[in-house]
C-alpha angles and dihedrals in degrees: 000000000000087000088077092060091042091050092047089054090048092052092049091049093048093048091048092051091047091052092048089051091055101271131272134139118305108232104173138016123196114208129191114207125180119223090238093056114098092224114129114210096212092051092050089049092049094050091042091057090052103041098038091059111120094015133101086262097058110130094012114150117237117217115198122203115186117211119210122235116263122183135191120213110227091205101052102010094236115156110214145155111242119236109233118311095338108101096176117123110264091214104050102005089238119161097200098098139151128214109244095178140346102075098078131115116182146143104247099182144336134208124222132201101214094195105116 
């Protein structure tokens, strides 16, 4: 259900950027979603179709790019991609790790049709 709030924020952001760019219809949005985020593409798409109706973003196509998880071991500084659920460092077996990528959710770009 949190996808509704996430999608509402996304719509507000896209409309604000479109207004700042001089207006026009939003045709495409490019989203970056980390594998660790709990955002479900299909749910975002469903809510987008509903809440964008009647706005400059109605009918815009959402493009999802999933980012793999990358961790950094704080003990040996190894950057690695965990295998499955095991987040331990494959080099030293350390459990003190930091997420380098894979937890993001952001609007990377949007396309506008400036024909009014």
